[in-house]
N, C-alpha and C positions, 0 to 999 in steps of 0.2 A: 582300710589296708588290716583288719577284722574280718572282713571278706575274703581275700588274699589269707589271712595266715588259716585261716576256714578251709579255703579250697584246698589249703600244701596237708591239714592233719586231719578232714575227713573224711575216708579212703568214700562210704559210699556218695555225698554230693560230688568225690571230685572224677568217681566213675558217669555219675549220672552229668555231669557238667561233659564229659570230654565225650562221652556218647548224643549226648544232647546239638556238642561242636561241628561233629562231626556232623551229624545228622541236617543241621541246617543249615553245611556249610555246601553237599552234594545237592542236596533240596530248590534251594535259592537257585543253583550255579545252571540246571536240567529245567527248571522252571521257568526261565525267562526266556525259554524256547513254548513253552506253551501260550505264557503272556502274550511273547510277540507270535503266535499264531492262532490267537483265540480260542487256545479249544482251555480254557482255566475251565471248565467245567470236566474235561476230561482224564484230571487225576482226582475231581470227585468221585468220577466212577469207578476211577482204575480204583481210588484205597476202597471203597464198596463192594466191591467187586473179589474184593479181596477178602470178605470174610468167611463165604464158605470154601473157598479156602482152606482157612485155617479149619474152620472143620470140618471136610473132612478126610484133610489127611490126619489131623485126629480120633476118626471113625476110621482111617484103613489102620492104622499104624500103631494106635492106645498110644504115640508116646509123644507127648509134653515138649518135645527138646527142642529147644528155640528153631535149629537149624533147621532141623521136619516141617516144622509150620510157617518157616521163611518158603522153604521151599512150593506147599501148596500153594501160599497168598501168591507168590511170585506165579506163578502158571494156574491160580486161577485170573488174574489181573489181566496176566499175557490172552490170553483167550478168548473173555472179555473185549481188549482194546482190537484183539484181530477185530473180535466178532461186533462191531463198532463200525471198523475203517469198511468192511466185506459188504455191510449192511448201507450204506452209506453210498457206498461201488456201485451195486451193483441195481439199487433202489433205485426212489426219489424222496424215501426219508431227508429231511436237512440232520445234519452233526446235533444238532442240538436233543434232536428230539431223541434220534438214538441213541445218543445221553445218556437221555435220565428214564430211558427203558432200559436200558442198562444196568442206571445206577440203585433205582424200584426193586430191576427186578430181579438184581444178585444178591441187593442190601436183604428182602425181604426173605431168596431165600437161606441166608444166612441164618437170620435168629431165628429159621424154623427149624435147623438143622442141630443150631445151639438147644434151644425147645429138648429137642431131641435126646441130647448127651445132657441131657440134663436130668430124666427121667431114669439114665441107663443106674447101673448097682455101681457102677463108680465112676457118679460122677463129681464127687468127691474130688476127687484127681483133677482134673479138668478145667476150671479157672478160669474159661475162655473167654470170658465176659469180660476182664479185664483189658480183649486188645479191644474192646467200642471204643474208650478212653485213656486207656493208656496208661502203664505202667511203669513209669519210666523210677523207679525207687528199685526197683526189684531188677535192676541192671549187673551185669556182673563184668570183670577185666576180659576176660574171654568172650561175649557178647559186644563187650567196642572194639576188642582187635577184630572180631568178624565184624563186626557194623567199618572199617577201616578199612580193613581189605577190599572189598565190598567198593566200597568209594575211592576209591582210589583204584582200581577199574573200570567201574566206571566215568568216573573220569578222561582215563586213558585213553579209551573206544571213542570222548567224546572230542578230544581234540585232535581223538588219528581222522576220526570225520567232521575236522570243522568245517573246510570245503563246504561241503553238500548240507549241511545242519545250519548250513549260516542261508545258501540257496532255496533250502525251504522253507524258514521263517517269512525269507521279503521274496523268492523271487521263485517258484515251484517254475516254471511254465520256460524261465529260460535254465535253467537246470535243465528239463527236461530234451532241450533244443539245442543245446552241446553234447547230447550223448549222459548225461552220467546219471545215476542209477538214485534215482528220487525215488522210489518207492524202499530200493532197499533202503535208503537212507530214514525217509519216514516207518520205515522199520525196527530198524537199531534204535532209531528216536525215540520213542513209545515203549519199546522193552528198555528202557539205563530209565525213560519215565516209572515204567514201575517196578523193579530195581531201586530207584531211589527212592521207592512208596510201600516193599515191605520192609527195609528195616530200618519205618520209622513205627510200624503200627504197633510194636512195644513200648514208642515211648510217648508220641500222640497218641496214638489210636483210628482205631478207621475212622471215624465219624471229622474226629481232626484233622487227617496229615493232609489234604485237599488245600488247607490252610496256608499249614508249613509251604507245602508247598509256589505256593500262589500269590502269597503276602511280599514276601522277600520282592520276589524281583518284580514284582509293581511299586514297591516302593524308591525299587533302584532303576526305575524306567522312568524316573519322574528329575533324576538326576544326569543323564547323558540320553547323545544320542549315539551313539557307541557299540557295539554288539559286547566288544571285546570286556569295557570300562563295563557294561551293563550284566554281565554275566560274572564279572568281578566283586564287582560291588552286593550282586544277590547274591554270591554267593558268603559276604564279610559280614550283610546284612542276618541274614540266618544264622551265622555260628556266631553270633555276637544275640542275635532273640534265642537261642539253645544256654545259651552260658548264661546270660542273664533273668533269665523262665527258671533257671535249675535253683540259680543261688537265691531268687525272690521267696520260692518255695520251702525251699529249707528255711528261711528265717520266720515265719508266718506256720504258723502250726494250722494240718491241715486243708493247708490248699494243694490242689492234684497241681503235679508237675505240666500234665503234655498242657494243662489248658492256659499257663500262664504260659510256654513260651510260645501257647499262642498269640497273646495278650501283647506279648511281650516286638511279637513281629507286625501283628498290626498298630500297636502306636508306632512305633517305626514307618509302617505307612501315615498313621495321619502325616507326624511330624515331616515326610516328605511331600505331600502333596501344599502342605504348609507353606514350607523354608527352601525349596527346591530351586536354588535361584536363579532355575529360567523358568520351570512351568510350578513352580509354587505359588501358591494365592498369594501370600505376604508380599513377593516378589509382582508376580501381575497387579496389583491392587500398586504399589511402587509406583511401579511405567505406566500405567492408567494417569495417574496424579501428576509425576514428570510431565509429560506429553502431553496433556490436559495444560497445565500451569505455561508448557510451552508457545500454544496451538496461540492463548490470551494475551501468551506478554508478543509474540509477531501480532497478533491483530490489534493493541495496541500501538503497536511501532508504525508499523501501517497507517492507521488510523490520522498519527502526527505527523505519518509524513504525507497525506495528502490533505491533511490541513497545510500545512506548511507549503502546500505547492498553488497554492492561490497567495503567493503573499511571494512581492519579488526578493526579499531577505530570504533564504532555505534558512535559515534556525532561527524562525517567527517565533515566538513563544507563543503557548494556549493555556485556556485554563485548564483545568484539572475537571470541572468540572464537565465542561463539555466534549472531557474524554470519557466520563463514569456516562455520560449517554450515550455514547457509541460504543461504548462496553459492554457482551453481552457472557452474562447475569448487565443489569445497568447499576453501574456504581461498582465496579469490580476495577478498575483501570491503578485503582494506589500500588496494589500488591501490586499489579504487573511493572509497574512504572518502577518503584524500585526494585527489584530484579534488571528491570533495565539501567536506571542509573551503577551501579554495580557493574552493568560490563560494559558503560562507557558510553554505553548509543545515545543519552538523555541527558540534560543536565535540568537542572533547576534554578529558575535565572528569581526569584520569585513565591511568597511562600506558595499562590497555588497556579503561578504557572511551568509550563516543561516544555522544553527547548529538543527538538534534532540537535544529534552532532554530529562531524565530519565524517564519524565513526556510523553513527546511528546510519546518518542518511545513506551511503553506500550497502549495509544491510538491508534497509529497503526497499533500495532498485534492488540486492538479488533476492531478495525474500517475490519481486515482481515478476525477474527473468523468469522464475525455478517453474520448472514443469505446474506443479501441484499449486503456486503462487503464499509459499510460507506455509510453515507448519517444518521444518522442517532444521530449522539452526539449532545454534550452539546453548 
């Protein structure tokens, strides 16, 4: 409740949280396509390519207005992305190699330009180094409104080209065979990624922007196999990371907002890797445990059926020590017999003797008739 009151009363925190939420929503939604296309490094390369654009925009205009710097970053990131696409199409250089070259060369060029700017007489007016790691506390309401407007246009264009972007993510060749403009869709999606990156440079900076683009999508991928659901979840995760990071950085002294936002997004990825119902490590281990228990239980049932088949009476009892010797691992029959007893497949006739029931006999026959010879029971 105190956090909600603080959000309602603190203008700076409310502005930063709103801007971070808009940024997380847009980045998560668009980052889903980068993750599915295995182009996670593309966001990193484009965010680093934006740095020389910011520096050049300041050198050419002498203005530090956010709109001017954002336009310079967008142009540089877009040109960098086009350069990567043209290199990979016209040469044998692989995508990861081209992205690595773009990232290092553009970022190095940007650092050189920042050094030149700091030597100028008006260097105290620049402050462009804040774009390296972000300065979310400097966000104003006008900045958030501009980010929101750009985000709405970006998401609208994504919805308008949804079919083409979906085919681009999963089966580009099929889209081309249908006569759809896959190259135009690729260019549009790359442009939208650039836009989502540049609007977040002031909040989380060049170095960390790619993390905010990828981590919400990586977390959402663990929860679903549907593209639409993944895009929505990634947007929600990104917005939650932004708001949570903004609040946490405000409640602790000298914690930078951008890195905290990225850490919150990373925590969501870790939680998703552990607890997602279908792909989470915890649930996978639980399914493996249940599957192993079921296999051991069916094996004991079949052992008891094989022993009973040697007698004229189908329900002839047998000592548990015999079943322990036949079980794998040796001596593991006790727990399996308890589960079989709960299901009504066996009955205890003496302190150590067990016998099949009619239901158990029928279940054993079903296992023997199944193609795999058992292991699929309930």
